[in-house]
C-alpha positions, 0 to 999 in steps of 0.5 A: 481505613480497613486493610481491604480499603487501603489495598484498593486505594494503593492499587489505584495509585500504582496501576494504570486501569481502564476499570478496577483491577485491569491494566490498560492495553499498551497503545498500538505501535506505529510501524511498517513491517516489510512482508515481501521483497527480494532482499533482506536479513531475516532467516525466517522470511523467504525472498522473492521479487514482489512487494508487500508491507503491513502499515500500522498507524493510528490504530489502523492496520493496513496491508499494502500489496500482497507479493508475487506468490501466494505460498511465499506470502503466506510463509512470510506473513506467518513468520512475521506473526501477522494476523490477516483477519485483523486488517482494517483494509487493504490497498493494492497499488496496481495490477501487476502480479508481483503485487497481487498474486498473494490475494489468493491467500489473503482471500482464503483467510479473510474474504470479507476485507475491503480492498482498494484497487485502481480503477481501470477500464476492463480492469482485473479488479472488476469494472463497469462502463456505460453501454454507450461506449460502443456504436450501434447499428440499428439496421442489423437483425437482433441476432447480430446485435449485442444483447439483441439490441437492448443492452443495460445502461451499464455493463459490469465486467468480471474480476480475477478474484471473485471473492474480493470486496474491491473498491476501485479508485481513480481519484484522490480519496481519504479512506480513513482520517489522515490516510489518503490514496493518491491515484496517478497514471503512468506516462512511461513507455512500457507501462503507459496508461497503467493506473497506480495507487500510492498511500499518504499518511498524515503524521505530526512530522509530515507525510508518510508516502507508501509507493508500490512501484512508482510507475507514474514517477516518484516525483509526481507521487511526492508532489501529490502528497505535498498538496495535502501537507507540504512536509514529507517526513518519509518515503518507502517502497518501490521507486522503479529505478532498476534499469535507470542510468546513474544520471537519472538516479542522481537527478531523482535523488537530488530532487527528493532530497533537496527539492521535495525535502524528504527527511527519511527514505526507506526504498525497496522492491524495484528501486534497484541496487544502484539507486540503493547505493546512491540514496544511502550515500545521499541520506546517510543516517536518515536512510532506513534499511527496508528488506523483507522482515524489517520493522520500521518505526513511524512517528 
């Protein structure tokens, strides 16, 4: 064998290749990067009330919520080294501005990205209704009637973000293999009838549940995820307990830990300081810190 042929054979033994002379790219990491929150340890990230996380799993890059301020969102995205052009899709949990205001920056960078958002009647993400939703009065003259008495069958309503490619959701939906959206409606006073999307990702160890604010209740969200896979490996995001009593926090912590058997928990945003304290003491070494700038590995 010539020296040239020997060298090629040797290279084939020592280098992982996708083609001759090229190393294979390392597999993408499965992780969550917290891009927006009001607490954290990263000196490069600015704290503000709101929530955003980049979820990378199974080769998909999913932006979940966009925070409270476009400039702060842009600053934190840059500090984290995140390229908003390289997203498979976006999920907006609900219409509150501390989860949506960063859409202005996102759409200035990537106006064509698909955005899943809750479907609300007359919602800010765009909506439509059958024109039969209002009663008719045929005896009125045409100039007093909507659309001169001849409306289209479906009325389409506008959105606060005209460039957004929104897909509105009001039922469970698998948006990618193993990636599910959970659609629930809040029954809580103050947010009653608010529709919120949560995300549930299938992994070998069980479901990863991503919650924006948990207005419908984190127990209901986890229970819905368990209909896909009874094992819930991890819950992270806002659990909406900032003003909850110690008794309510203890009850919810016990339910998540004992009844729903959540293995790991990484609460953030509107979970509340007393709840952080209780959950840390309950999960101990299975509690994951999730302040802005944190990168949390996924199985």
